[in-house]
N, C-alpha and C positions, 0 to 999 in steps of 0.2 A: 154621643151614643144614640143609637136608634131605639126608640121606645117600641115595645112589642105589646100590642093589645088586641083582644078579640072582642068584636062588637056583638056577635051572635053567640048565644050559648051553644056549647058543643052538642048537646042533645038535639037541638033543632037543625043541625047541619046534615046534609046528605053526604055521601061518600066523596063525591067530586069536590064539594066545597071544603070538606075536611082536608083533602089532599092539597088543594090550593092554599089553604090557610097554613097547613103544615109547611109547605114549600116557602111561603112568605116568612114564616117564623124562622125557619132555618137560614134563609137568606139574610134576615135582619141579625140573627145571632152571629153569622159569619162576619158581617160588617162590624158588629160590636167587638168580636174577638180581634179582628185586624186593627181596629182603632185602639183597643186596649193595649195591644202589643206595641203599637207605635208610641203611645203615651208612656208605657213602661220603659221603652228604650230611651225616650227623652229624659225621663226622670233618672234613669240609671246614669246617663251621661252628665246630667246636672249634679247628681250625687258625687260622681267621680271628680268633677271640676271643684265642687265645694270642699271635698276631702283634700284635694291637692292644695287648695287655698288655705285651708285650716292648718295643714302641715307647714306651709310656708309662714303663716302667721305665728305658729308655735316656734319655729326656728328663729324668727326675728325677735319674738318675745324673750326667748332664751338668751339671745345675743345681748339685748339691752338689759336684761335682768342680771347677766354676768357683770356688766359694767356698773349697774346700780348697786351691786353688792358692796363695792368700795364705799359708797355713801351711807348705805343703810345697815351694813353689817348683818344682813339677813341672808338666808340660804336662797340660792337662785330658784329652786323649785317652789319655795314658798312665795317668792316675788311673782313668779309666773302665775301661780294659782290665785293670788289675792289682788293683783293690780292689772289694770287694763294696759293695752299697748301704749296708749298715749301717756299714761302715768309713768310707765317704765322708760319711755323715751325722755321724759322730763328729768327723771332721776339720773339717767345715763348722761344727759347734757350737764347736769349739775356735777356729776362725777368728773367729766372731762374738764370743766371749768376749775374744779378744785385741784385736779392733776396738773393743769397748766399753771395755776397759781403756785402750787407746791414746787413745780420745776423752776419757775421764775424765782421764787424765794430761795431755792437750793442754789441756783446759780449766783444769786446775790450773796448768800452765805459763803459760797466757795470763794468769791472774789474778796469778801471781807477776811476770810481765813487766809487767803493767799497774801493779802496786805500784812496781816499779823505775822506770817512767817518771814516775810521780807524784812520786817522791822527787827525780828529776832536775829536774822542773819546779819543785818547791819550792826548788830550790837546794841540795839535800843534797849532802854530800861523798861521792864514790865510795869513798874509802879507809875510811870509817866502816862501810860496808855489809858484811854477811857474804857471803863469796864461797865457793861450793861448787865443788869440782872433780869431775870425772867419777867417780872412784872412790868418792866419798861419796854420790852420788845413789842413790836407791832404784830397784830393778828396776821396769820398767813393766809387765811381765807375769810376776810370779813364779810359779814352779811349786811347788805344795805337795808334801810328801812322798808323799801319797796318789796324786797325779797322776803323780809320777815312778815310783812303784811300779807303777801301772797301765800306764804306758808300757813299763817294763821287762818286765812280764809279757807284754804284747802282743807285743813284739819277740821275746822268748824263744820264745813259742808259734809265731810265724811261722817263725823260724829253725830250730826243732826239726823242721820238715817237710823240711828239706834233708838228704838221706841223707849219713851220715858226719860230721855236725857234732854235736859234744857240748859240753856246758857243765859247768864245774867248779863 
């Protein structure tokens, strides 16, 4: 932007210098208006780009939040509002892992169930079969010590942001 300044007081100027000064001020003003319009156009374009990027980020966040709903049992809108994109991606990855583990476990269960049906068809005696109770079954989605430590650290870092809350 061009700075407009008058060195001589207006009262001390004659008509010719007043006209010249006025012409200089108008020219500087026109340059400033043109520069301002150029900057405004640049900022408008930048604003449009940022708005488009924000919308894309919102769509991606909604996608991952929908996947993370399976793990957290929270509403997708709440997840989008409360968690960053990176956190949502982590939750969605965990949901995918749990879904894969559940699918693998289901296929194992089906094969065990199929074996049991074949035994019944063959006329096998139910009393002779090994019966497992709920307490003896393996976990479908076990959590490793590393995952538990990472979860604990993440929870601790989030909770440490709350004023007045300390950990022993």
